[in-house]
C-alpha positions as CSV (number, residue, x, y, z in Angstrom):
1,M,299.5,72.0,5.4
2,N,302.8,73.5,4.4
3,G,303.2,71.3,1.3
4,C,299.7,72.2,0.3
5,S,300.5,75.9,0.8
6,H,303.3,75.7,-1.3
7,R,301.5,74.0,-4.2
8,F,298.8,76.9,-4.2
9,C,301.5,79.7,-4.0
10,L,303.2,78.6,-7.1
11,P,300.2,78.9,-9.4
12,A,299.3,82.1,-7.8
13,V,302.9,83.3,-8.3
14,V,302.4,82.2,-12.0
15,V,299.1,84.0,-12.4
16,L,300.4,87.2,-11.0
17,V,303.5,87.1,-13.5
18,I,301.4,86.4,-16.3
19,G,298.8,89.1,-15.6
20,G,301.6,91.6,-15.1
21,L,302.8,90.7,-18.6
22,L,299.4,91.2,-20.2
23,V,299.0,94.5,-18.4
24,A,302.4,95.3,-19.7
25,G,301.8,94.2,-23.3
26,C,298.5,96.3,-23.4
27,T,300.1,99.4,-22.2
28,D,302.9,99.0,-24.9
29,T,300.3,98.6,-27.6
30,A,298.5,101.6,-26.5
31,S,301.9,103.6,-26.4
32,Y,302.7,102.2,-30.1
33,G,299.3,103.2,-31.4
34,K,299.7,107.0,-30.3
35,E,303.2,107.2,-31.6
36,A,302.3,105.7,-35.0
37,D,301.5,109.3,-36.5
38,W,301.6,109.3,-40.4
39,S,301.3,113.3,-40.2
40,G,304.4,114.9,-42.0
41,V,306.3,114.8,-45.3
42,W,307.8,111.6,-46.6
43,I,310.2,111.0,-49.2
44,D,309.1,108.5,-51.6
45,T,312.0,105.9,-52.4
46,S,310.2,104.0,-55.1
47,V,310.2,106.6,-57.7
48,D,313.0,109.0,-58.6
49,H,311.0,112.2,-57.9
50,G,308.3,111.5,-55.2
51,A,307.0,112.7,-51.9
52,L,303.8,112.4,-49.7
53,R,302.6,114.9,-47.5
54,L,300.1,113.5,-44.9
55,T,297.9,114.8,-42.3
56,Q,296.4,112.4,-39.5
57,A,293.3,113.3,-37.4
58,G,292.3,110.3,-35.2
59,D,292.5,107.1,-37.5
60,R,291.9,109.2,-40.8
61,V,294.8,110.3,-42.9
62,T,294.5,112.4,-45.8
63,G,297.1,114.0,-48.1
64,T,298.9,114.7,-51.5
65,Y,301.6,112.9,-53.2
66,I,304.2,113.7,-55.9
67,Y,304.9,110.5,-57.9
68,G,307.4,111.2,-60.7
69,E,305.7,114.0,-62.8
70,S,302.3,112.9,-61.3
71,R,300.5,114.7,-58.6
72,G,297.3,113.2,-56.8
73,T,295.6,112.9,-53.6
74,M,295.2,110.1,-51.1
75,E,293.1,109.3,-48.1
76,G,292.6,106.0,-45.8
77,T,292.4,105.0,-42.3
78,V,294.9,103.2,-39.8
79,S,294.9,100.1,-38.1
80,G,297.3,97.7,-36.5
81,N,298.1,100.1,-33.7
82,G,298.2,103.1,-36.1
83,A,300.9,101.5,-38.1
84,I,299.1,100.2,-41.0
85,L,297.4,102.7,-43.3
86,T,295.0,101.5,-46.0
87,G,292.9,103.7,-48.3
88,T,292.8,104.9,-52.0
89,W,294.8,107.4,-54.3
90,R,293.6,109.6,-57.1
91,Q,295.2,111.6,-60.0
92,E,293.3,112.8,-63.0
93,D,291.5,110.0,-64.4
94,S,293.0,107.2,-62.5
95,K,292.5,105.9,-59.0
96,G,293.6,102.8,-56.8
97,S,294.2,101.5,-53.6
98,F,297.1,101.1,-51.4
99,E,298.5,99.8,-48.0
100,L,301.4,101.0,-46.1
101,T,303.0,99.9,-43.0
102,M,305.2,102.0,-40.8
103,S,308.4,100.8,-39.3
104,V,308.8,100.3,-35.5
105,D,311.2,103.4,-35.3
106,R,308.6,105.5,-37.2
107,Q,310.8,106.7,-39.7
108,E,310.1,104.6,-42.7
109,F,307.1,102.9,-44.4
110,A,306.8,99.8,-47.0
111,G,303.8,98.7,-48.9
112,W,302.0,98.6,-52.2
113,W,299.6,100.5,-54.5
114,T,297.6,99.1,-57.5
115,E,294.8,100.4,-59.9
116,I,291.4,99.9,-58.3
117,E,290.4,97.4,-61.1
118,D,293.3,95.2,-60.4
119,T,292.6,92.1,-58.2
120,D,295.9,90.1,-59.2
121,E,298.5,90.5,-56.4
122,S,301.2,90.5,-59.1
123,L,300.0,93.8,-60.1
124,Q,300.7,95.3,-56.9
125,Y,303.5,97.9,-57.3
126,P,306.0,98.7,-54.3
127,W,305.8,101.8,-52.3
128,T,308.2,102.8,-49.9
129,G,309.7,105.8,-48.4
130,Y,310.9,107.5,-45.2
131,R,310.4,110.7,-43.2
132,A,311.9,113.8,-44.8
133,P,314.6,115.4,-42.9
134,P,314.3,119.1,-42.0
135,V,314.4,121.3,-45.1
136,S,317.8,122.5,-46.2
137,W,318.4,124.9,-49.0
138,T,322.2,124.7,-48.7
139,G,323.7,123.4,-52.2
140,T,323.6,124.1,-55.6
141,W,320.5,124.9,-57.6
142,L,320.2,124.9,-61.5
143,D,317.9,127.6,-63.0
144,D,315.4,125.5,-65.3
145,T,315.4,128.5,-67.7
146,K,317.8,127.8,-70.4
147,D,321.2,129.5,-70.1
148,S,320.2,131.3,-66.7
149,G,322.8,129.9,-64.5
150,E,322.8,128.6,-61.1
151,M,322.5,129.7,-57.7
152,I,324.8,128.7,-54.7
153,L,323.1,128.7,-51.3
154,T,324.1,128.1,-47.8
155,Q,321.7,128.1,-44.9
156,K,322.3,129.0,-41.2
157,G,319.5,128.5,-38.9
158,R,316.5,130.4,-40.8
159,T,318.9,132.6,-42.6
160,V,320.1,131.7,-46.3
161,S,322.4,133.6,-48.3
162,G,324.2,133.1,-51.6
163,T,325.2,133.9,-55.0
164,F,323.7,133.3,-58.7
165,S,324.4,133.6,-62.0
166,Y,322.1,135.0,-64.7
167,E,322.5,134.1,-68.3
168,N,325.9,132.6,-67.3
169,T,327.2,136.1,-67.5
170,N,325.9,138.4,-64.8
171,T,326.3,137.4,-61.0
172,G,324.5,138.6,-58.1
173,T,323.8,137.6,-54.6
174,V,320.6,136.7,-52.6
175,H,319.8,137.0,-48.7
176,G,316.6,136.1,-46.9
177,T,314.8,133.9,-44.6
178,I,312.8,130.6,-44.6
179,S,309.3,130.0,-43.1
180,N,308.7,128.0,-40.0
181,D,308.5,124.8,-42.0
182,G,311.5,125.7,-44.2
183,Y,309.8,125.4,-47.6
184,V,309.3,128.9,-48.3
185,F,312.5,131.1,-49.0
186,T,312.0,134.9,-49.0
187,G,314.4,137.9,-49.3
188,T,316.2,140.1,-51.7
189,W,318.2,139.9,-54.6
190,A,321.1,142.3,-55.7
191,C,322.9,142.5,-59.1
192,D,325.1,145.4,-60.7
193,G,323.2,148.0,-58.4
194,D,319.9,146.7,-58.7
195,E,317.8,144.8,-56.1
196,G,314.3,143.5,-55.7
197,P,312.2,141.0,-53.6
198,F,311.8,137.2,-54.4
199,E,309.9,134.3,-53.0
200,L,310.8,130.6,-53.9
201,T,309.1,127.6,-52.7
202,V,310.7,124.2,-52.6
203,D,308.6,121.0,-53.3
204,D,307.9,118.4,-50.8
205,T,310.9,116.3,-52.6
206,Q,313.4,119.1,-51.6
207,S,314.7,118.8,-55.3
208,R,312.8,121.5,-57.3
209,F,311.6,125.1,-56.4
210,T,309.3,127.5,-58.0
211,G,308.7,131.1,-57.5
212,W,309.1,134.6,-58.7
213,W,311.2,137.9,-58.5
214,M,310.5,141.5,-59.1
215,H,312.8,144.3,-60.3
216,D,312.1,146.5,-57.1
217,E,309.7,146.7,-54.3
218,L,307.4,149.1,-56.4
219,S,307.2,146.7,-59.2
220,E,303.8,145.0,-60.0
221,T,305.2,142.6,-62.4
222,R,306.5,139.0,-61.1
223,F,309.0,137.3,-63.3
224,S,309.1,133.1,-62.9
225,W,312.0,131.8,-61.0
226,N,312.3,128.1,-61.1
227,G,315.0,125.6,-60.4
228,V,316.2,122.1,-59.5
229,R,318.8,120.9,-57.2
230,R,321.9,119.3,-58.5
231,E,321.7,115.5,-58.7
232,E,324.5,114.7,-56.2
233,Y,322.4,116.0,-53.4
234,V,320.8,113.1,-51.6
235,L,318.2,113.5,-48.6
């Protein structure tokens, strides 16, 4: 009887262990699915100037992207515990499909995109990237208007201050705060006794900004203020 009991006890223990592993595996899978959220800004590493801004609701993901000088929209659904995103992209008269897979640490993705008409896998182009770090305005920015100089900024928390040169001769100061997400910088400029408001918005790649400035608070005319970050800055 004792021998018989031992023979039946061993399979019972094995079943319990295997059952525990299966339950644990299911729990891990569920956790992975909840954590694999595509929402946020991603820096595109497959092109010199690129980024994706995505929003996930359930298993559906929508967003916009910058790919070099092109702009477009994208939408898709997630699978594979939320880590695989497949869908379509559109820009002007072009459209296509894509598939992106998020890394286990949720910080990178790798995949491909192709024209919607292409069926040959050799025509699939790599699409890779990583989650954008918090926005930082610190650094040197070059005004994209000819001979307009540069702006050197320092960010501390949500406060940004710095200096700028205009037409490579006049110099002034800027001081202000950034929005909650960090992408919008508003404040006051001052130069040679004059001062006025401004608002600058950096794009999702954090390498270019567009905006405006005015002569004073009572002015109704806004002048363009656009610039690019020095190339040595790397996210």
